[in-house]
KELUM-178109 format. One line per field, with one value per residue (C-alpha): residue number from 1; x, y, z; residue in one letter. Coordinates in steps of 0.5 Angstrom, whole numbers, plus 500, padded with zeros to 3 digits. Example, Ala and Ser with C-alpha at 12.3 -4.5 7.8 and 13.67 -1.06 7.14 Angstrom:
! residues 2
num c(1;2) .
east c(525;527) .
north c(491;498) .
up c(516;514) .
residuo c(A;S) .
***
This chain:
! residues 710
num c(1;2;3;4;5;6;7;8;9;10;11;12;13;14;15;16;17;18;19;20;21;22;23;24;25;26;27;28;29;30;31;32;33;34;35;36;37;38;39;40;41;42;43;44;45;46;47;48;49;50;51;52;53;54;55;56;57;58;59;60;61;62;63;64;65;66;67;68;69;70;71;72;73;74;75;76;77;78;79;80;81;82;83;84;85;86;87;88;89;90;91;92;93;94;95;96;97;98;99;100;101;102;103;104;105;106;107;108;109;110;111;112;113;114;115;116;117;118;119;120;121;122;123;124;125;126;127;128;129;130;131;132;133;134;135;136;137;138;139;140;141;142;143;144;145;146;147;148;149;150;151;152;153;154;155;156;157;158;159;160;161;162;163;164;165;166;167;168;169;170;171;172;173;174;175;176;177;178;179;180;181;182;183;184;185;186;187;188;189;190;191;192;193;194;195;196;197;198;199;200;201;202;203;204;205;206;207;208;209;210;211;212;213;214;215;216;217;218;219;220;221;222;223;224;225;226;227;228;229;230;231;232;233;234;235;236;237;238;239;240;241;242;243;244;245;246;247;248;249;250;251;252;253;254;255;256;257;258;259;260;261;262;263;264;265;266;267;268;269;270;271;272;273;274;275;276;277;278;279;280;281;282;283;284;285;286;287;288;289;290;291;292;293;294;295;296;297;298;299;300;301;302;303;304;305;306;307;308;309;310;311;312;313;314;315;316;317;318;319;320;321;322;323;324;325;326;327;328;329;330;331;332;333;334;335;336;337;338;339;340;341;342;343;344;345;346;347;348;349;350;351;352;353;354;355;356;357;358;359;360;361;362;363;364;365;366;367;368;369;370;371;372;373;374;375;376;377;378;379;380;381;382;383;384;385;386;387;388;389;390;391;392;393;394;395;396;397;398;399;400;401;402;403;404;405;406;407;408;409;410;411;412;413;414;415;416;417;418;419;420;421;422;423;424;425;426;427;428;429;430;431;432;433;434;435;436;437;438;439;440;441;442;443;444;445;446;447;448;449;450;451;452;453;454;455;456;457;458;459;460;461;462;463;464;465;466;467;468;469;470;471;472;473;474;475;476;477;478;479;480;481;482;483;484;485;486;487;488;489;490;491;492;493;494;495;496;497;498;499;500;501;502;503;504;505;506;507;508;509;510;511;512;513;514;515;516;517;518;519;520;521;522;523;524;525;526;527;528;529;530;531;532;533;534;535;536;537;538;539;540;541;542;543;544;545;546;547;548;549;550;551;552;553;554;555;556;557;558;559;560;561;562;563;564;565;566;567;568;569;570;571;572;573;574;575;576;577;578;579;580;581;582;583;584;585;586;587;588;589;590;591;592;593;594;595;596;597;598;599;600;601;602;603;604;605;606;607;608;609;610;611;612;613;614;615;616;617;618;619;620;621;622;623;624;625;626;627;628;629;630;631;632;633;634;635;636;637;638;639;640;641;642;643;644;645;646;647;648;649;650;651;652;653;654;655;656;657;658;659;660;661;662;663;664;665;666;667;668;669;670;671;672;673;674;675;676;677;678;679;680;681;682;683;684;685;686;687;688;689;690;691;692;693;694;695;696;697;698;699;700;701;702;703;704;705;706;707;708;709;710) .
east c(463;463;466;460;458;465;464;458;461;466;462;457;463;465;458;458;465;462;456;460;464;458;455;461;461;454;455;461;457;451;456;459;452;450;456;457;449;444;448;453;451;452;458;461;459;462;469;469;467;473;478;474;470;469;473;474;480;483;480;483;482;481;486;486;488;490;486;487;484;490;496;496;497;495;494;494;500;499;504;504;507;509;508;509;505;510;505;498;497;504;505;512;514;513;516;522;523;523;525;533;531;526;531;536;532;530;537;537;531;533;532;539;538;543;540;542;538;532;532;533;527;522;524;525;518;515;518;516;509;508;512;507;513;512;506;505;510;504;506;513;515;518;518;514;513;513;511;507;514;516;510;511;518;516;510;515;520;520;514;511;509;504;499;497;495;500;506;504;505;501;500;497;495;495;495;500;498;503;504;508;509;512;511;507;501;502;499;493;492;493;495;492;492;488;488;489;488;488;487;483;484;480;475;473;475;468;468;475;475;469;465;467;469;469;473;473;479;482;486;493;497;500;493;494;488;489;484;481;482;487;486;488;482;477;474;477;473;475;473;471;476;477;479;482;483;490;495;501;505;503;504;511;512;509;512;519;519;516;522;527;525;524;531;534;531;532;525;521;515;512;505;503;496;494;487;483;479;473;472;475;479;485;490;496;497;504;505;513;516;522;522;526;531;532;528;524;517;510;508;502;497;498;495;488;488;493;490;495;495;495;498;498;494;488;489;485;479;479;479;473;469;471;469;462;460;461;466;472;475;481;483;481;487;489;494;501;504;511;510;509;503;500;493;491;497;501;505;505;510;511;516;519;521;516;517;510;505;499;497;491;488;491;498;497;495;500;506;503;503;500;499;495;490;490;488;482;480;480;477;471;470;473;467;463;457;461;465;460;460;467;465;459;463;468;462;459;466;466;470;465;465;470;472;468;474;473;478;476;479;478;477;473;476;477;474;472;464;464;457;458;465;465;471;475;475;480;482;487;483;480;487;491;485;486;493;492;493;488;484;487;485;488;492;486;481;485;486;479;477;482;480;473;476;479;473;469;466;464;466;467;467;475;474;479;475;472;469;468;469;468;471;473;466;464;459;459;461;462;461;464;460;458;458;456;454;457;461;461;459;462;464;468;471;474;477;480;482;486;489;492;494;498;501;505;506;508;508;511;511;514;521;516;514;514;515;511;504;501;499;496;497;499;505;504;509;507;511;510;513;514;519;521;527;523;521;520;516;512;512;506;504;497;494;492;494;493;491;486;483;485;486;489;490;495;497;505;506;513;513;519;523;529;535;535;530;523;518;513;516;523;521;514;514;519;517;510;513;517;511;507;513;513;505;505;510;506;499;502;505;511;518;518;518;521;516;519;526;532;532;538;539;541;547;553;558;564;565;566;569;564;558;551;545;538;532;534;531;534;541;539;538;544;549;545;546;553;554;557;557;552;547;540;538;531;527;532;539;546;553;559;565;568;575;575;572;565;559;555;549;545;538;537;531;528;524;517;518;525;529;533;540;540;548;550;543;541;536;530;530;532;526;521;523;522;516;513;515;511;517;517;524;528;535;541;546;546;549;548;546;552;549;542;539;536;540;538;534;530;523;519;513;512;518;522;529;534;538;545;548;555) .
north c(550;558;563;564;557;556;562;559;553;556;560;554;550;556;557;550;550;556;553;547;552;555;549;546;553;552;545;547;553;548;543;548;551;544;542;548;550;545;539;542;538;532;533;536;530;525;528;529;521;520;525;527;523;524;519;518;522;520;523;525;519;520;520;515;518;516;517;524;526;530;525;522;514;514;520;521;526;529;528;529;527;532;532;537;538;542;544;546;553;555;561;561;568;565;558;561;567;562;555;556;558;553;547;550;550;543;541;544;540;532;529;527;531;537;543;541;534;537;542;537;533;539;543;536;534;541;541;534;535;541;538;532;527;524;523;522;527;531;528;528;526;531;528;524;523;531;534;540;544;541;543;550;550;547;552;558;556;560;558;553;559;561;556;549;551;557;554;546;544;538;536;529;528;522;521;516;513;515;513;518;513;508;501;503;499;498;492;494;501;496;497;501;498;495;488;485;491;489;492;499;501;495;495;502;503;506;511;513;513;517;519;518;524;525;530;532;529;529;523;525;521;515;513;519;522;529;534;539;544;545;539;543;547;542;542;537;531;528;521;520;520;515;516;510;508;507;512;514;514;507;504;507;504;497;497;498;494;488;489;489;483;479;481;479;472;471;470;468;473;477;480;485;488;493;494;499;495;498;500;494;500;497;502;499;493;490;484;483;478;476;476;472;478;478;484;485;488;488;483;479;481;475;478;478;472;467;461;457;453;458;454;455;462;457;455;461;459;452;454;459;453;449;455;456;449;449;443;446;452;455;451;444;439;437;431;434;427;431;434;427;423;419;420;414;413;419;422;429;433;440;445;445;440;443;437;436;430;434;442;447;449;456;453;449;455;460;455;453;446;442;436;439;443;437;432;436;437;430;428;433;433;427;422;423;425;431;433;438;441;444;445;449;453;455;458;462;465;468;463;461;467;472;478;482;487;492;488;482;475;474;466;463;460;452;449;441;440;433;432;434;432;426;422;428;427;422;420;425;431;434;434;437;442;444;447;450;444;441;448;454;461;468;472;478;472;470;477;479;473;476;483;481;478;485;488;484;479;484;482;488;488;490;496;500;505;511;516;517;525;529;536;536;534;528;524;518;516;508;507;501;495;490;483;480;483;477;471;468;470;476;471;467;472;475;468;468;475;473;467;472;476;470;468;475;475;468;464;464;471;473;476;481;485;492;497;502;498;492;487;481;476;469;466;461;456;452;447;447;441;436;431;433;436;443;443;450;454;460;464;468;473;476;480;487;493;496;490;494;498;495;500;496;489;486;480;479;473;471;465;460;460;455;455;455;461;460;460;465;469;469;471;475;477;482;485;486;489;494;496;497;501;506;506;507;513;516;515;518;523;522;522;527;521;525;530;536;534;539;544;540;533;530;526;526;521;523;524;517;515;513;516;514;517;515;510;506;499;500;500;495;490;492;491;484;481;483;480;487;488;494;496;498;505;507;509;515;514;517;513;510;506;506;507;499;498;496;500;504;508;513;515;521;526;530;536;537;545;546;545;539;538;533;533;526;523;520;523;519;519;527;528;524;527;534;533;530;536;540;543;544;541;542;538;540;534;527;523;525;532;536;543;546;553;553;553;547;550;555;555;551;555;551;554;551;548;547;540;540;533;531) .
up c(299;299;303;307;308;311;316;318;320;324;328;329;332;336;339;341;344;348;350;353;357;359;361;364;368;370;373;377;380;381;384;389;391;392;396;400;401;399;401;405;412;408;405;412;415;410;411;418;419;415;418;425;430;437;441;449;452;459;465;472;476;483;489;495;501;508;514;515;508;506;506;498;498;490;485;478;475;468;463;456;449;445;437;431;425;421;416;420;418;419;415;411;414;421;420;416;422;428;425;427;434;435;433;438;443;442;442;449;451;453;447;444;437;435;432;425;426;429;423;418;420;421;415;411;413;411;404;403;405;401;394;395;395;402;406;413;416;420;426;428;435;439;447;451;459;459;466;467;468;461;458;460;457;451;450;450;445;438;433;439;442;437;439;436;429;427;431;430;437;439;446;447;455;459;467;470;477;483;490;494;500;495;498;504;504;496;495;499;495;489;482;476;469;463;466;473;477;484;491;492;485;483;488;487;480;477;483;482;474;474;468;461;457;449;445;438;434;428;425;422;417;421;425;430;433;436;439;434;440;445;450;456;454;456;463;467;469;476;479;486;492;497;504;507;514;513;518;515;521;523;516;516;523;521;514;516;523;519;513;519;522;515;513;520;520;512;512;505;507;512;514;519;520;525;527;531;536;537;530;526;522;519;521;517;513;510;506;504;500;496;488;484;484;491;492;498;496;496;491;494;499;503;509;505;500;503;507;512;518;524;529;536;535;534;541;544;539;542;549;548;545;552;556;552;552;560;558;562;566;566;573;569;570;563;561;559;558;559;552;548;547;541;538;534;530;530;536;538;541;545;543;550;555;561;565;567;567;569;569;569;562;564;564;558;554;557;556;549;550;544;548;554;549;544;550;553;546;544;551;550;542;540;539;532;536;539;533;531;537;536;529;531;536;531;526;532;533;526;522;517;513;510;514;509;508;502;497;492;492;500;501;506;512;511;516;515;517;520;517;510;510;514;510;511;519;522;529;529;526;533;537;531;529;537;536;529;524;519;518;514;514;512;517;517;519;525;527;527;532;537;535;538;544;545;544;549;544;539;532;527;520;518;514;509;507;511;506;499;497;491;490;498;500;503;499;503;510;512;519;523;522;527;524;531;537;542;539;546;553;557;563;558;554;561;562;555;556;563;560;554;559;562;556;556;564;565;559;552;551;558;554;551;557;557;563;560;558;559;553;551;546;543;540;534;530;524;521;513;509;515;514;507;505;504;511;514;519;520;526;529;534;535;541;543;547;552;556;561;555;548;543;537;535;531;527;525;521;518;513;511;516;517;522;529;530;528;534;535;541;538;531;530;538;537;531;535;541;537;533;539;542;537;537;544;544;538;542;548;545;549;547;553;558;563;564;568;566;566;560;557;556;563;562;566;563;560;552;551;544;539;543;541;543;541;542;547;545;538;541;546;540;537;543;544;537;537;544;547;554;556;561;559;561;559;553;550;552;551;551;548;550;557;558;560;553;555;552;558;557;561;561;557;560;555;557;554;555;552;546;547;546;540;538;536;535;528;524;524;532;532;527;531;538;535;531;538;541;536;532;525;523;517;515;512;511;512;518;525;528;530;530;531;530;536;543;548;553;549;551;546;542;536;532;526;528;523;524;521;520;519) .
residuo c(X;X;X;X;X;X;X;X;X;X;X;X;X;X;X;X;X;X;X;X;X;X;X;X;X;X;X;X;X;X;X;X;X;X;X;X;X;X;X;X;X;X;X;X;X;X;X;X;X;X;X;X;X;X;X;X;X;X;X;X;X;X;X;X;X;X;X;X;X;X;X;X;X;X;X;X;X;X;X;X;X;X;X;X;X;X;X;X;X;X;X;X;X;X;X;X;X;X;X;X;X;X;X;X;X;X;X;X;X;X;X;X;X;X;X;X;X;X;X;X;X;X;X;X;X;X;X;X;X;X;X;X;X;X;X;X;X;X;X;X;X;X;X;X;X;X;X;X;X;X;X;X;X;X;X;X;X;X;X;X;X;X;X;X;X;X;X;X;X;X;X;X;X;X;X;X;X;X;X;X;X;X;X;X;X;X;X;X;X;X;X;X;X;X;X;X;X;X;X;X;X;X;X;X;X;X;X;X;X;X;X;X;X;X;X;X;X;X;X;X;X;X;X;X;X;X;X;X;X;X;X;X;X;X;X;X;X;X;X;X;X;X;X;X;X;X;X;X;X;X;X;X;X;X;X;X;X;X;X;X;X;X;X;X;X;X;X;X;X;X;X;X;X;X;X;X;X;X;X;X;X;X;X;X;X;X;X;X;X;X;X;X;X;X;X;X;X;X;X;X;X;X;X;X;X;X;X;X;X;X;X;X;X;X;X;X;X;X;X;X;X;X;X;X;X;X;X;X;X;X;X;X;X;X;X;X;X;X;X;X;X;X;X;X;X;X;X;X;X;X;X;X;X;X;X;X;X;X;X;X;X;X;X;X;X;X;X;X;X;X;X;X;X;X;X;X;X;X;X;X;X;X;X;X;X;X;X;X;X;X;X;X;X;X;X;X;X;X;X;X;X;X;X;X;X;X;X;X;X;X;X;X;X;X;X;X;X;X;X;X;X;X;X;X;X;X;X;X;X;X;X;X;X;X;X;X;X;X;X;X;X;X;X;X;X;X;X;X;X;X;X;X;X;X;X;X;X;X;X;X;X;X;X;X;X;X;X;X;X;X;X;X;X;X;X;X;X;X;X;X;X;X;X;X;X;X;X;X;X;X;X;X;X;X;X;X;X;X;X;X;X;X;X;X;X;X;X;X;X;X;X;X;X;X;X;X;X;X;X;X;X;X;X;X;X;X;X;X;X;X;X;X;X;X;X;X;X;X;X;X;X;X;X;X;X;X;X;X;X;X;X;X;X;X;X;X;X;X;X;X;X;X;X;X;X;X;X;X;X;X;X;X;X;X;X;X;X;X;X;X;X;X;X;X;X;X;X;X;X;X;X;X;X;X;X;X;X;X;X;X;X;X;X;X;X;X;X;X;X;X;X;X;X;X;X;X;X;X;X;X;X;X;X;X;X;X;X;X;X;X;X;X;X;X;X;X;X;X;X;X;X;X;X;X;X;X;X;X;X;X;X;X;X;X;X;X;X;X;X;X;X;X;X;X;X;X;X;X;X;X;X;X;X;X;X;X;X;X;X;X;X;X;X;X;X;X;X;X;X;X;X;X;X;X;X;X;X;X;X;X;X;X;X;X;X;X;X;X;X;X) .
***
């Protein structure tokens, strides 16, 4: 081939290669135009579907408030998990300038790593990622359970202060549910969790949770999703708030007195429900039991969910049935049989030897005679034809349905129907039902019946929620609901009210009387596991006060009692009484029981060794249990050991207009006295009061006072 031919062939090859380069460049440019312009949306969507997506983020759950719409019973507290993307858009000059200071700061934050360890982790992850040697290092864990103040501290650290992209700090928001008053009404307020929620948290979950909210998330290696934008920049979407009927002061009293009584008698559990008579609103509810570790707490809502045989508190319904059917009056003579009688093949006994052969129905009720009540009930309702009369009356009184409280899981009372359940009725059924056996109901259902008696026959639906609000504005109010205008005639309700008065004045509740107010009620004692090795007792007291114009009704029930003390008037009654005392003091506003007393505490005794000063009935109880000789003095007392060794006490008179001298008084009593006098109390130290910032006798003018304790 000639030299010219070789040259042409070489040029042809060069042109061909050049053409290939040109075509490749055109293809690349076209592909770029296609990806970025013509089909840009398609490829962006495809990339984002793989690495970006809209995901649900936590919203701020609504609060649960007490009846004052201010005291928080449950609220959501904001927490963060902090991670770091050591690559992000962090410039090398920023990283190198701040990494040492950042690691020193992180070493001071609770986390357990030294500055060198932090630097090795963060710088190593950045280097590995950039070199391509290691993936999955763009979501380094820094801290968890970080509150708002901790977040502000971390955001101020070098490098992090540059923001999420330039500084690499990632904030993952979460909300934790907290109960500021700890165990108070804990089971009724409920638990917020993924499964098996209970209480108001469960019943009003949709309202509390609010609308779902989504954020645009980026998927990082390791399956972690983080918001593309700062999650704190999003508008907070909050659920509705629930305003309950619970009164914090009353709930505190009920909880602590119930716990005290449960511990005193080594009981397995105890419940107390305090209800407003006129409205049916539950002002306090406590459910205490002991777990496997021996800890007393609110683990189960026994007051609302657990049915049990009520015992003698059922006698009020039996007597009212007799009155309504015109089968007896309070003066009807009944058979006491000296407290022992056989019904069909079973013997029935009274709890005490009253030594009576016969007596009036009123006496049988006041003495809580099982035999007396059972005898007349068997006489009037014992035949097959008359059984249904008794059953129908129980349905009339409201025992055929649930109470309707705004919680889930309430069972219906168990009352045997003599028509539908013929085979379950025996010769012993009526006399045993008459005093609270062979039927069962929850404590709340029994209380609701007594609340109707206190309310002159009007049966209310118990309520726990009085309003739903959003952004401090009430969206819906729940008015009191009347379930039944009259469960019985006015005349018969009044007769039963007088019989309940008699229980406290002359009967089984006589030892519980108060010198400051009148109350009415009924004791109850139920044996469980009769005749077995696990025989034990439940004690109860249910009633209302003041008797003349009832404001509150209450049921106290103590479970699983063994030993010598198990009767309702000995176990449940004193708890009922102590709660009433505190409630009375709050309602009357009067720790200042001696209005017009001297400016200083009126106490003329000498400086006794071991001086005591406080609420009289607390000391009365302590001295009595310790079998120490003492003399009762009044509601507020001061005293100590006399030269002869006896404990003496005198009434302390507290003026409603002057600052009292509280030296020697315990913190709880001192704060109670001063707050009821309208003073703002601050405390320093622990123990008893030894000094106060305002001198005794100074005129009270809503000022603050500091108590110094030693």
